[in-house]
N, C-alpha and C positions, 0 to 999 in steps of 0.2 A: 741497051743489051749488056753493055759492060757492067753498069752498076748491079744489075741482076746477077750476072756472074760472080762478081766479088763478094755479094751478099750469100750466095749459094755456097761459095767457097769458105766463107767464115762460118757457116752454120755447119758444114762438114767437119771443119777443124774443131768446132766447139763440141759436136757430138763425139768425135773420136776423142778428145781429151777427157770428157766425162765418162765415156765406156772405159777407157784406161784406167782412170781412177777407181773407179767402181770395181772392175776385175782384180786391180792389185789388192784390194781388202786392207783390213787393218793390220797393224804389225802383230806379231805373235805376243800374246799375252800369257804368262805362265799360269797353269791351273793349280788350286791346292793340291800339295802332294807331289807336284812335279818338280824335279831337281832343277834349281835355278841356277846353281854355280857349279860348273862340271870341273873347275880348277885345272883346266888343260895347260895352264901356263905357269902354274906354281912350282916353286923347286921342291924337289924330292927331299932334300935335306938342307939344313942350314948353310952346309958348305957348298951346296950347289948354286948359290946365289950369283947373280950376274956381277962380274968383277969389273965392269967398265968403271974408269976413274969419274 
């Protein structure tokens, strides 16, 4: 009885992992014409650069 429960538990974990991976889907891929660089962290002017040593 115990080996059956262990196998059943492993099957449930495997199915849950597969469902999680499938639902997550592929990473976002930029389509042609879509802005890929938003420049959210670029300095406004050359004087605004990070002044860390």
